[in-house]
N, C-alpha and C positions, 0 to 999 in steps of 0.2 A: 438428043436428051440424052442417051447413053455416052455419046462421046462429050460432052458436057462433063459429065459425072466423072467420066475417064482423067478429062481433064484438070478436075477439080482437086483430085486424089494424086494426079502425077504433080500438080504445082503446092501442094501442101504437104507431101514425103521428103522434098529435100530442107522446107523449113525447120520440120522436126529434128531432122538430122543436123542440120546446122544447129541450134539451140542445145543439142545433147553434147556436138563435139565442143561448142562454148563451154559448156559447164564442165566438162571431162578436163578442157584446158586450165581452167581457172581453179579445178582442184589441184591439178599438177601442180599448176604454177603456187599454189599456196604451201601444198606439202614439199616443193624444194625449198621456197623460204624459209620455213620454219625448221628443218634441219638443216644446223651449222655443217658447210664442208670446208675442207680443209685443205686447200692445195698445198704440194711439196714448196710451192714456190713461199705460199705464204708462212709456212711455216719455218724456212730458211730464215725468212726475212725477221719473224720472230726472234728466232735461237740471235742473228746477228744483235737487234737492239738490247735483247738483253744481257751480252755478252759486253756489249759498250757501256751499259749502264753499270754492270758490277764492275768495270775496271774501272770506271769514272770514280765508283764509291773506296776501290781499292787505296785509289792516288789521293784522296782526300784524307783519308784514315791513315795513309803514310806519311802523310806531309803532317800528322800532328803527334807522329813519332821525334824523339831526339834525334840529328843528324847521324848519331853512333848508330843505331839502331834502323834507319829508313833502306828499302829494299830486303830485310829480311823480317816484315811483319808478322809471317808463318812462325818464325821463330820466338815470337814473344810471347809468354803463356801467360804472365800474370802481371799485376803492378808493381812486382818485385825485382824484376829487370827492368823497367825504367827508374825505380827507385836505387837499384847499383850504380846504373848512368849517372843519376843527380850526384850519387858519393862518389864515384869517380870526380868527375868534374869537381867537387868540393876541395877534395883532398888534393889535387894536380893544382889549383889556386891556391890552398895552402902552401904548396912544395916553390910555389914561385913567389912569394910573398905578397900576393892580390890583398890580402888582407890587413896587411900592416899599418900602412896610410890612411884609412878609411876616417871620414869628415866625424869629428867627436871622440876620435881616440883618447883615451885617458881620462874623459870626462864622465861625469856619472850619469846614466840613463833618465830621462824623462819620461816619469811613469805616471803623470798627471793626466796624458790621454793616450788613449789605446785609438792607435791607427785603423785596426782591423775590426775594432766593435763599430754596432749603430749611432751616429753621431747623436741620435736622442736618448741613446740607452745611455752611452758616456757622457752626456753631460748631467742624467739623473742621477750617476753614478758618483760623480765626483762633488754636487751639491750632497749627498748623503755623507762622502767622506769630510767634507769640509766641516759638516755640525756631528762628526764623532757616531754616524750609524751606519748599517752595514744593510744591503739587500737583503731582501725576505728571504731568497733562497739560502743565502748564506747564514743568516741565523735558524734558519731550520737544519740546515745539515750540521750546525753543530749541536742543535737541540736531538737528533736522532742519534749522535755519536755518542754524546752522554748517555742517552737513555738507552742503547744497548748495550754499553758500556756497566751502567750498574745494572741491568739486566739478567747480564750474564755473571755478574758476580751473586746475584740472586738465585740463580740455575744450580750454581756449581754448591751454594749451601745449603739449599732441600736437597742435591743430589749426597751429599756428603750424610745428612740426617736421615737419609733411607734407610727403613729398618727391612730388613729380609723378611721379617716374619709377618709384619705389618705394614702394609703400604699404604694406608689410610692415610697417614698424614703428607706421604710421596704424591699422591693421587688430586690431594685438595690443592697443594701448592701447585701440583704441574698446572691444573685449571687456572687456577689465578695467573700463571706466569704464559700463558696460551692466550688467555686475554687481553695482558698486557702485550705479548707479541703483536697480537690483531689490530691494537692499536698504533704500534709502531709503526706496523705497513701501511697504515692510512696516511700516516707523515710521510710514508717515504712516496706515496703514490703524491699526492700535492705536492711534495719538493720534485718530481721529476715532470709533472704539469709546466713548473714554474721557472727550473732552471735552466739555463742557456743550453743549446745543444751540445751534444757529446760529454756532459757532467753528470747525465743520469744516474742513478744505483740501483742496486738490484735488492729487490726483498728479502725478507727472512722468512725462515723454513723451521720449524721445531724440529725437524730430523734432523738437519744439516745442522742445527745447534748441537743436538743432542751428541751426533755423531763429532762433532768438533770437542764437546766436553768430553767425552768419554778418552778420546786421542790427549787431551791435556792431563785425564786421570792415569792413563796406561804411563804417559812420558814423568809423571811425578811419583809415579811408584817403582 
């Protein structure tokens, strides 16, 4: 009986140790897989791939430059450098007479079509032009310019009538002028929404208009 219990104890001990060892190996393998390990070889390989990608990007960007600036991309600090190269090309072409015998020389320009405009918009503008009409943004631009010119005249008159002892008339006129200026800025906002890109205008500010008026008054005096 004692021998059987001893044999059972001896046979159960290695199984327990085996399970504990297996659990320890699984925990060690999981911890090692969760923590990233970078060998010197992997770091060097990543650096080489990054250098190759950077060289490809540099080559592509270099091809975008004019031939005169290729190979010296680091010296190109702004678009002005590229514009200077273009201007030099135009100047040399004029010196060589390359603009002398162009097709259509001496003939009037054909302004009926705009090759740079959207075809749908160009057709619409031509229809409006034939019927003596202009696009909405053109008419609105004229209205804004005429309105601000009249508004500045009214501002100048109100400023001349200003009395140093009693500013009530000036204050009343200035409040009305500020309301008119706000309406003008609403028109400017609408104009900037419908005008073609690059033709937007700045809004009008009361402080800036007053500074302008004072400068004009000082010049007159």
